[in-house]
N, C-alpha and C positions, 0 to 999 in steps of 0.2 A: 670228284666230281660228286654230287650227291643225287641218291636214286628217289626218283620220283613217289611221290605219295600214292599210296594204296586207293583206288578210285571205290568212292562208296554207290553200286548202284543197287538200285530199289527197285524189286518186283511190283511196281503198282497194277490197283485192279480200279475200276469205276467203282467207289464205293469206299476206298477205304479212307481211313483218318489219318492225318499227318500230324504228329505234334512237333510244330516248329520251335525254335534255338530263340526266337524274338516273336514279341508280344505284337498284336494287330491294335491299332488304336484305340479299339473297342474293348481290350482289353484280354482277349481270347490267343490261345496260340493254336487252337483244333481248327482243321480243316479239312472238308471232304471233298473227294478226287469226283469231277465227273465228267471230264472228258480225258482222252488219252492220245497222247501224237507226239509230234517234235513241242509242240507247245502243252502243259499239261492246263486243263480247267479246273479251278479250286474254288470253292464256296467256303466265308468263314462262318464258322458254327456260333459265333458269337452275334454276328449284325445281318450275317446272310449275304455279304458284300461276294461278289464273282469276280474273278481277274483270271486271266491267263499267264503264264509263266513259262519261259525256256527250260526245257527239263533241264538242262545243266546247271542252271543257275537255281531251279526248285531244288535239286538232290544237295547242293551245298546249306542251305537253311533247314533240310531237314533234320530234326531231331531222333525220331522213329517214325514208325508204321504202324499205324493200330490195324489188320485187317478184318472185318466182322466176320462171323461161320459161316459158312458157305449155304446159299438156300436162305440166311435170314438178314438180306438187307433189305435197310428202310429206304424208302422212297426220299428222293430228292423234296419232292412236292406233295404234299395230301391235300392240297386244297381243291375243289372240284371245279374251279376254273382251268385246273391244267388238264381233268379228265372230263371234255365234253361228253353228253349224251349222244350216242349215236343215232340217227336220223333213220 
């Protein structure tokens, strides 16, 4: 009887950069985490496409996780429209 393969569990945080095994159609392999939970929200760093993927499916597709240094996370959006002026 075979022993089950060791599970690869990643400690993901919002802002982490994921290097995937396969390329996105735009040619990029790098994605940024923007939502955590049962489904993980990721954004392609090549074209900006946002998708939600089941955690177990995502963990099979990750090659490595690149965590930004603490306190130096870059915002997901820097456009003025995403930060309206207070009234």
